[in-house]
C-alpha positions, 0 to 999 in steps of 0.5 A: 294640611291641604287647608295649609296648602289652600291657605299659601296659595289664597295668601300670594293672591290677597292683592286681586282680592284687596282690588276687586278683580277676584274673590276667594271662591274663585281663587279657590277654584283655580288652586282647585284646577291646578291640584287637579290639572298636574300629577299628585306628587304629594299627599294633598294632590293626592287627596284632592284628586282623589275627594274632588271634580271640578264641572264649568260651565260654558260662562266659566263659572265653576263647581266643586263637587265631593266625590264621597261624603269625605270629599263634601265635607274637604269642599265645604270646609275649604268653601267656608275657609276661602268665605271666611279669610275674603272677609277677614281680609275685608274688615281689614280693609275696611278698617282705615275707612270713613262713611266718607269714602263712599259717597261721591263727589 
C-alpha cells in the first residue's frame, strides 16, 4: 500500500532521474516531506506520520529516521525500492547505448 503510493510518485518523476537532475533517494525525501507536511487523509499518510521522521541539514540533505522498529523497516524498504527503481531506469536507459557514446569527441 505504501510502496504503491510511493511508486506512483516516483514514476511521475522518472524523467528527472534519466536527465540526471535528481536521484530516486532525493525523490523519496521529497515525497516523505510532502506527506508529513500535509494533514493525514488516508491510511498511508497516517502510517508515514506515525512511523517516519525526516531531518534536514543546512545543506539541504535529508535523513529518514524510523520512530520505531517498524518505522525503520519501512524506511529501509522505501530506500531499497527507490534504489532498485533508479537502477532499473538507468539499465533501461543504457540498453541502446554503445561504448562510443561515452567517449569525448
